[in-house]
KOLTORVEX-34535 format. One record per residue (C-alpha): residue in one letter; x, y, z. Coordinates in steps of 0.25 Angstrom, whole numbers, plus 5000, padded with zeros to 4 digits. Each point is the difference from the previous one (the first is absolute). Last residue first. Example, Ala and Ser with C-alpha at 12.3 -4.5 7.8 and 13.67 -1.06 7.14 Angstrom:
2
   code     px     py     pz
      s   5055   4996   5029
      a   4994   4986   5002
! end
This chain:
630
   code     px     py     pz
      v   5757   5076   5419
      c   5013   4998   5008
      r   5009   5008   5010
      a   5014   5006   5000
      g   5002   5014   5003
      r   4990   5012   5001
      h   4987   5000   4993
      r   4992   5010   4991
      v   4989   4994   4992
      r   4989   5008   4994
      a   4991   4993   4990
      r   4996   5011   4990
      d   4990   4994   4990
      r   5001   5012   4990
      r   4987   5004   4994
      p   4992   4998   4987
      t   4985   5002   5004
      e   4994   4986   5004
      n   4993   5005   5012
      r   4993   4989   5006
      p   4985   5002   5004
      g   4998   5000   5015
      a   5005   4988   5008
      k   4989   4995   5009
      q   5003   5003   5015
      r   5001   4987   5008
      p   4990   4998   5011
      g   5006   4997   5013
      p   5011   4991   5006
      s   4997   4990   4989
      r   4995   4986   4997
      g   4997   4996   5014
      t   5008   5002   5013
      r   5004   5013   5006
      h   5015   5000   5003
      h   5005   5006   5013
      s   4999   4986   5007
      p   5011   4995   4990
      s   5010   5008   5007
      w   5010   5011   4995
      r   5007   5008   5010
      e   4996   5012   5007
      t   5009   5012   5005
      a   5000   5007   4986
      r   4985   4998   4998
      i   4994   4991   4989
      w   4987   5004   4994
      s   5002   5002   4985
      n   5014   4994   5002
      v   4995   4986   4998
      v   4991   5002   4988
      t   4991   4989   5001
      e   4995   4987   4993
      v   4995   4988   5008
      c   4994   4987   4996
      g   4998   4992   5013
      p   5005   4988   5008
      t   5007   5004   5013
      l   5014   4995   4999
      s   5004   4990   5011
      s   5006   4988   4992
      a   5013   5002   5008
      f   5009   5000   4987
      a   4989   5010   4994
      g   5000   5008   5012
      s   5015   5002   5001
      m   5000   5004   4985
      f   4989   5010   5001
      e   5006   5006   5013
      q   5013   5001   4993
      v   4995   5006   4987
      p   4991   5010   5008
      s   5012   5004   5009
      g   5001   4997   5014
      a   5014   4994   4999
      f   5006   5005   4987
      r   5007   5012   5007
      t   5001   5014   4996
      r   4997   5005   5014
      t   5015   5001   5004
      g   5001   5010   4988
      d   4991   5010   5007
      r   4994   5008   4988
      t   4986   4993   5002
      l   4994   4991   4990
      d   4996   4988   5008
      a   5003   4985   5002
      a   5007   5000   4986
      s   4998   4989   4991
      l   4989   5006   4992
      q   5007   5013   4998
      g   5013   4993   4997
      p   4994   4991   4989
      i   4992   5012   4995
      s   5012   5010   4998
      l   5005   4997   4986
      h   4987   4999   4993
      s   4995   5013   5007
      a   4992   5003   5012
      p   5010   5011   5004
      s   4994   5000   5014
      a   5008   5007   5010
      s   5007   5009   4989
      g   4987   5006   4996
      d   4987   4993   5002
      k   4997   4991   4988
      r   4989   4990   5003
      y   5004   4986   5005
      a   4992   4988   4996
      l   4997   4987   5008
      l   4991   4990   4992
      h   4997   4988   5009
      l   4994   4987   4997
      t   4997   4990   5011
      s   4991   4988   4999
      v   4986   4996   4998
      p   4993   5013   5004
      g   4985   5000   4999
      s   4988   4992   4994
      a   5000   5009   4987
      d   5015   4997   4997
      c   5012   5006   5007
      y   5013   4993   4996
      y   4998   4994   4986
      p   4991   5012   4996
      s   5011   5010   5005
      l   5011   4995   4990
      d   4996   5007   4988
      d   4997   5013   5007
      f   5014   4999   5008
      l   5007   4998   4987
      a   4993   5012   4994
      s   5003   5008   5012
      s   5015   4996   4999
      m   5001   5006   4986
      c   4994   5013   5004
      d   4993   5011   4992
      s   4989   4993   4993
      a   5000   4990   5011
      p   4995   5010   5010
      p   5010   5009   5008
      v   5001   4996   5015
      v   4992   5010   5009
      s   5005   5012   5008
      v   5007   5006   4987
      s   4987   5005   4996
      a   4998   5001   4984
      d   5000   5012   4992
      e   5014   4998   4994
      a   4998   4985   4998
      p   5007   4992   5011
      m   5013   4994   4996
      c   5004   4985   4999
      h   5008   4995   4989
      i   5010   4989   5002
      i   5011   5010   4995
      s   4994   5014   5003
      d   4997   4997   5015
      d   4994   5012   5007
      m   4989   4992   5008
      g   5010   4990   5005
      q   4995   4985   5000
      g   5000   4988   5009
      i   4993   4987   4998
      l   4998   4991   5012
      i   4995   4986   4997
      p   4994   4989   5009
      v   4999   4986   4993
      p   4987   4997   4993
      k   4993   4987   5005
      g   5000   4986   4994
      e   5011   4994   5009
      s   5009   5012   4996
      m   4998   5009   4989
      p   5007   5012   4993
      v   4990   5006   4990
      e   4997   4997   4985
      p   5005   4985   5001
      y   5008   4996   4987
      p   4995   4999   4986
      s   5006   5013   4996
      t   4990   5011   4996
      g   5003   5011   5010
      r   4988   5009   5005
      p   4998   4991   5012
      g   5014   5004   5006
      p   5014   5000   4994
      m   5002   5005   4985
      n   5009   4991   4993
      w   4989   4993   4991
      t   4995   5014   4997
      i   5013   5004   4994
      w   5003   4987   4993
      d   4986   5000   4993
      c   5002   5014   4996
      w   5013   4997   4993
      a   4993   4989   4992
      g   4989   5010   4996
      i   5010   5009   4995
      g   5005   4990   4991
      e   4987   4995   4996
      d   4995   5013   4995
      p   4992   5013   5004
      p   4998   4994   5014
      a   4986   5005   5006
      a   5001   5002   5015
      c   5015   4998   4999
      a   5002   5011   4990
      a   4990   5009   5009
      d   5008   4998   5013
      l   5013   5001   4992
      g   4998   5014   4995
      g   5009   5008   5007
      p   4996   5013   5008
      f   5005   5014   4996
      y   5010   5009   5006
      e   5006   5010   4991
      g   5015   5002   4999
      v   5000   5003   4985
      t   4986   5005   4996
      y   4990   4992   4993
      p   4989   5003   4991
      d   4996   4989   4997
      p   5001   4989   5012
      l   5011   4989   5000
      n   4993   4987   5005
      w   5013   4993   5002
      i   4992   4987   5001
      s   4993   5001   4986
      q   5012   5007   4995
      v   5010   4989   5002
      l   5009   5002   5012
      m   5013   5008   5002
      q   4997   5012   4992
      n   5010   5011   4998
      t   4997   5012   4991
      r   4985   5001   5006
      a   5003   4996   5014
      d   5011   5011   5002
      r   5003   4996   5014
      y   5003   4987   4994
      p   5014   5004   4997
      a   5004   5000   5014
      t   4998   4985   5002
      a   5014   4995   4997
      a   5007   5012   5006
      q   4992   4998   5014
      v   5004   4985   5000
      k   5015   5004   4997
      k   4999   5010   5011
      s   4995   4989   5010
      e   5011   4990   4997
      t   5005   4997   5014
      e   4987   4997   5008
      l   4991   4998   4988
      c   5008   4988   4995
      l   5000   5001   4984
      s   4999   4988   4990
      t   4984   5002   4999
      i   5002   5015   4996
      t   5008   4998   4987
      r   4993   4989   4994
      v   4987   5006   5004
      s   5003   5013   4994
      q   5004   4993   4987
      q   4987   4993   4999
      g   4993   5014   5003
      q   5007   5006   4988
      a   4995   4988   4991
      t   4986   5002   5005
      l   4995   4991   5011
      i   4987   4993   5002
      a   4999   4989   4989
      d   5015   5002   4997
      p   5004   4995   5013
      t   4993   4986   4997
      i   4990   4993   5010
      a   4996   4986   4995
      g   4985   4996   5002
      t   4990   4995   5010
      g   5010   4992   5009
      p   4999   5009   5011
      f   5013   5002   5009
      a   5007   4993   5012
      p   4993   4987   4998
      l   4997   4991   5013
      a   4994   4987   4995
      a   5007   5001   4987
      d   4992   4992   4989
      p   5006   5007   4988
      s   5014   5000   5007
      m   5007   5013   4999
      p   5011   5002   4990
      v   5012   5006   5007
      s   5005   5015   4998
      t   4990   5004   4989
      a   4989   5006   5009
      f   5011   5004   5010
      n   5007   5009   4990
      s   4988   5008   4996
      w   4995   5001   5014
      s   5014   5006   5005
      g   5000   5011   4989
      f   4985   5003   5001
      i   5000   5002   5015
      y   5014   5006   5002
      s   4999   5009   4988
      f   4985   5004   5004
      l   5004   5005   5013
      a   5012   5009   4995
      p   4991   5005   4988
      g   4989   5004   5010
      i   5009   5007   5009
      q   5005   5011   4991
      l   5010   5006   5010
      e   5002   5015   5000
      l   5013   5008   5004
      a   5005   5003   4986
      p   4985   5004   4996
      i   4999   5011   5011
      p   4985   5001   5003
      l   5002   5003   5015
      g   4997   4991   5012
      v   5015   4996   5003
      v   4999   4986   4993
      e   4988   5003   4991
      i   4994   4987   4997
      t   4994   5000   4987
      k   4988   4991   4998
      h   4997   4995   4986
      m   4997   4985   5002
      e   4999   5001   5015
      w   4985   5002   5002
      d   4997   4991   4988
      a   5008   4989   5005
      l   4994   5000   5014
      g   4986   4998   4995
      r   4990   5011   5000
      a   4986   5000   5007
      d   4987   5005   4994
      s   4998   4985   4997
      g   4994   4996   4986
      p   5010   4989   4998
      a   5008   4997   5013
      a   5012   5008   5002
      v   5014   4996   4996
      f   5013   4997   5009
      t   4991   5000   5012
      s   5010   4994   5010
      a   5014   5005   5003
      p   5000   5001   5015
      a   5001   5013   5008
      l   5003   4992   5012
      g   4995   4986   5000
      v   4999   4992   5013
      v   4995   4986   4999
      g   4996   4991   5012
      a   5000   4986   5007
      l   5004   4991   4989
      e   5004   4986   5004
      t   5014   4993   4998
      t   5003   4986   5002
      p   5014   4996   5006
      t   5010   4995   4990
      p   5006   4986   4998
      k   5009   5001   4987
      s   4995   4997   4986
      p   4992   5013   5000
      s   4985   5000   4997
      t   4990   5005   4990
      s   4985   4999   4998
      s   4995   5002   5014
      y   5010   5012   5003
      y   4996   5006   4986
      t   4985   5000   5002
      d   5000   5004   5014
      a   5010   5011   4998
      m   4996   5006   4987
      q   4991   5011   5004
      g   5009   5004   5011
      a   5012   4999   4991
      w   4993   5009   4990
      l   4997   5011   5010
      a   5014   5000   5005
      a   5006   5000   4986
      h   4991   5012   4996
      g   5004   5007   5013
      g   5015   4997   4997
      q   4998   5008   4987
      s   4994   5011   5009
      h   5004   4996   5014
      g   5000   4986   5006
      w   4995   4991   5011
      t   4996   4985   5001
      v   4996   4995   5013
      m   5003   4986   5003
      e   4997   4990   5012
      y   5010   4989   5000
      t   4996   4985   5003
      d   5007   4988   5007
      i   5012   5007   5007
      k   5008   4991   5009
      e   5006   5007   5012
      s   5014   5003   4998
      d   5011   4990   4998
      a   5000   5001   4985
      h   5002   5015   5000
      q   5009   5003   4988
      e   4995   4989   4991
      e   4985   5000   5003
      v   5001   5015   5000
      l   5006   5000   4986
      q   4989   4990   4995
      a   4989   5010   5005
      l   5007   5012   4993
      a   5000   4991   4987
      r   4985   4998   5002
      v   4998   5015   5002
      s   5008   5003   4988
      d   4991   4990   4992
      l   4988   5009   5003
      v   5006   5013   4996
      n   5006   4994   4987
      a   4987   4992   4997
      a   4992   5013   5001
      a   5009   5008   4992
      v   4999   4989   4989
      r   4985   5000   5001
      g   4999   5015   4999
      v   5009   5004   4989
      v   5003   5014   5005
      y   5014   5000   4994
      t   5003   4985   4996
      d   5011   5002   4989
      n   5014   5004   5006
      p   5000   4994   5014
      q   4992   4990   5007
      y   4995   5007   5013
      d   5011   5005   5010
      t   4992   4994   5011
      a   5000   5005   5015
      a   4997   4990   5011
      v   4998   5005   5015
      s   5000   4991   5012
      w   4991   5004   5012
      g   5004   4999   5014
      q   4994   5013   5004
      d   5014   5006   5001
      l   5002   4996   4985
      a   4988   5007   4996
      y   5003   5013   5008
      q   5015   5000   4994
      l   4994   4999   4986
      a   4989   5010   5002
      g   5009   5011   5006
      n   5002   5005   5015
      d   5014   4994   5001
      p   5002   5005   4986
      t   4998   5015   5004
      g   4989   5009   4996
      e   5000   5009   4987
      y   4993   5013   4997
      e   5004   5004   4986
      g   5004   5013   4992
      l   4992   5012   4998
      e   4991   4994   4990
      n   4997   4988   5008
      g   5005   4985   5001
      i   4995   4992   5012
      g   5011   4990   5005
      v   4997   4989   5010
      a   5014   4993   5002
      g   5002   4987   4994
      i   4990   4994   4989
      g   5008   5004   4988
      g   4998   5010   4989
      p   4989   5008   5006
      m   5005   4999   5011
      p   5013   4999   5006
      g   5011   4989   4996
      w   4999   4986   5006
      f   4995   4995   4987
      l   5002   5009   4988
      k   5011   5009   5004
      e   5009   4991   5008
      p   4995   4989   4992
      s   5006   5005   4987
      s   5003   4988   4991
      s   4989   4991   5007
      p   4990   5012   4998
      l   5001   4999   4984
      c   5007   5009   4990
      r   5012   4990   4997
      q   4989   4990   4997
      d   4995   5008   4989
      l   4986   5005   5000
      g   5000   5014   5006
      v   4997   5005   5014
      t   4985   4999   5001
      g   4994   4997   5013
      h   5003   4989   5010
      s   4992   4988   5005
      w   5001   4997   5015
      a   4995   4987   5006
      l   4998   5000   5015
      i   5001   4987   5006
      d   4994   4995   5013
      a   5001   4987   5008
      k   4991   4989   5004
      g   5003   4987   5008
      d   4991   5004   5011
      v   5008   5013   5001
      v   5013   5002   4994
      r   5008   5012   5000
      p   5010   4999   4988
      g   5015   4997   5003
      s   5009   5005   5011
      e   5006   5010   4991
      p   4987   5004   4994
      i   5000   4997   4985
      a   5002   5009   4988
      a   5000   4995   4986
      m   5003   5006   4987
      g   4998   4997   4985
      c   5005   4992   4988
      v   4992   4992   4989
      l   5004   4987   4993
      q   4991   4995   4990
      l   4990   4989   4997
      d   4991   4998   4988
      t   4990   4988   5001
      e   4991   5007   5009
      d   4998   5012   4990
      v   5007   5012   4994
      g   5010   5001   5012
      m   4999   4993   5013
      s   5009   5001   5012
      v   5013   4994   5006
      y   5008   5007   5010
      l   5013   5008   5002
      i   5001   5007   5014
      r   5007   5012   5005
      w   5000   5000   5015
      v   4997   5009   5012
      t   5002   4995   5014
      a   4993   5007   5012
      r   5002   5006   5014
      v   5004   5013   4992
      p   4994   5005   4987
      f   5010   5007   4990
      g   4995   5014   5000
      e   5014   5005   4997
      a   5009   4988   4997
      q   5002   5005   4985
      k   5007   5012   5005
      g   5011   4992   5006
      v   4999   4985   5001
      p   4989   4990   4996
      n   5000   4986   5005
      l   4991   4992   4991
      p   4997   4985   5001
      e   5000   4993   4987
      s   4990   4990   4995
      k   4999   4990   4989
      i   4989   4991   4993
      l   4988   5002   5009
      d   4988   4992   4994
      g   4988   5009   4998
      t   4996   4993   4987
      g   5006   4986   4999
      a   5014   4995   4998
      g   5003   4986   4994
      e   5011   5004   4991
      p   5006   5014   5004
      v   4995   5012   4992
      q   5009   5004   4989
      s   5006   5014   5001
      g   4992   5013   4998
      v   5002   5005   5014
      g   5012   4994   5007
      m   5009   4988   4996
      p   5009   5009   4992
      g   4999   5011   5010
      s   4990   5011   5001
      c   4991   4995   5011
      v   5008   4991   5010
      s   5012   5004   4992
      t   5001   5013   5007
      d   5012   4997   5009
      q   5007   5011   5007
      s   4987   5004   5007
      v   4994   5013   5004
      p   5011   5007   4992
      q   5009   5010   5006
      e   4999   5015   4999
      p   4990   4998   4989
      t   5003   5006   4986
      s   4987   5005   4994
      p   4997   4997   4986
      e   5001   5012   4991
      d   4989   5010   4996
      s   4996   5002   5015
      h   4989   4997   5009
      r   5001   4995   5014
      g   4990   4989   5003
      c   4987   4996   4993
      a   4990   5000   4989
      a   4986   4997   5001
      l   4987   5000   4991
      v   5006   5008   4988
      l   5010   5011   5002
      v   4998   5011   5010
      l   5012   4999   5009
      t   5009   4996   4988
      l   4998   5014   4994
      l   5004   5007   5014
      m   5013   4992   5001
      s   5004   5003   4986
      t   4997   5014   5001
      t   5008   5001   5012
      s   5012   4991   4994
      s   4956   4821   4962
      a   4990   4999   4990
      k   4988   4991   5001
      g   5001   4998   5015
      l   5009   5011   5005
      r   5007   5011   4994
      r   5013   5006   5006
      r   5003   5014   4998
      m   5013   5007   4997
! end
């Protein structure tokens, strides 16, 4: 229940889940896993009668910490649990449809055992935003922190793990990202996001991330009252896939949100120092007239072949899974609470009502109802079964024809792009136009149409951004054309992150020179050492090198670590840099900013040749051992 203010108060299953939309994590089976012992006997902080969904206490404000619970896991759940630190579940207040709509959100917080490191009244917070695991509260990280918080990458931020086709290359928790952060005296906040109906709703995700930082700051004040006084926190937002979208939005909203809202309890101020978005969900639709393609059109009819073979029973129709979460949650959110007509911080456009039947067929609406209730970790077979009919895109159509874009002739199993780019460039009716308004509103970066800042800013200057991308990513699409060199980052027509980089570049490097730091670091596919996939990119960019020596898979010295530390220290070199990291890296050499060429590109991009639209199978090969996430 929200409070209104002002005017109104198995093996197949494991593999299938690994390639599900944006990010799914943990050990996968058809039934919920039974832990050796629960992380905590008391789960009421999040899911009890006074947890998420209950009434916000009178007088509470955004970011206020409502309840907290220290975790002391045992048995297998303790594997990877950080040392010299305390970890908490936290319940806090955040914002719903607008500033008059308050709600309770759950998350995690980790604090160095002796408290944050304080220098001249300042301390550092790392705000982690997770990828897709489902919409229901039971699916979210606070319910499985041993997998989705201190667990290994790419699900958690513990041990550095790099998925590959032969298995996985994984470091140890003591060399992982979470332990490194705590050893540096950084505190770490990790939001669940508001459950059920806010999937990739940018302003809500941003509020949830930013308020988790405030709640963590209040927790520090409670638990370390005798420590050195903290006046200000420096913050870096960090996320992968859906979480990359949230990290970018939190960066864009930070100044506006923190200056427009406040908790009721005394809380140190927060200043944005940097943003890290790994394979972020960004360009949902391409610009009219562009030779690029939006994410939705890339994904709409893509078949993920789990073992690299066209076996229908082992395939996943990734578009219908993705669209179910988006269209289902947005339809609910649009009608959940009336948004004030004069809202200062609206969560969605007021240009027109969105209705499911404007974009979804009757069959599609049934698929949405089925899939949105499922957790990807434990119910992957059910998701696969619900999307399987769409392999025959003629007999089974999820979206209306102008968007489904069915060609004639058509062969069952054929890949073809969706038609959302064209439909949003010239909406055929008001219903589709309203959906397009929502889609472009929720895009991060300058191409988004929301009224909020287009780039992360602090004191009138763009804040440093690191974008990471694998060049064999069939989920957040980035793949070189068949005739392109793999030593340069693919252009915007073939890579979602390149499109985002191109949009951001004018803000960071203008005619007079560099203004701030903007990095696009990509990995090309290079066997098991560099899978360069959606699964592997968090680990690849968080590893100091890619040798087979497990002791070297450590967060310290990695591109992500050095960027974060430089952002906190305000020591990053300004410039717009995009490079393929492993086009030059040697096995004995670790990443360093000095390796990069400054400027718009490490070299001339090859122009993509004519796109071959001959019907073909889109064969994204995914082989993986054990429990990890997309």
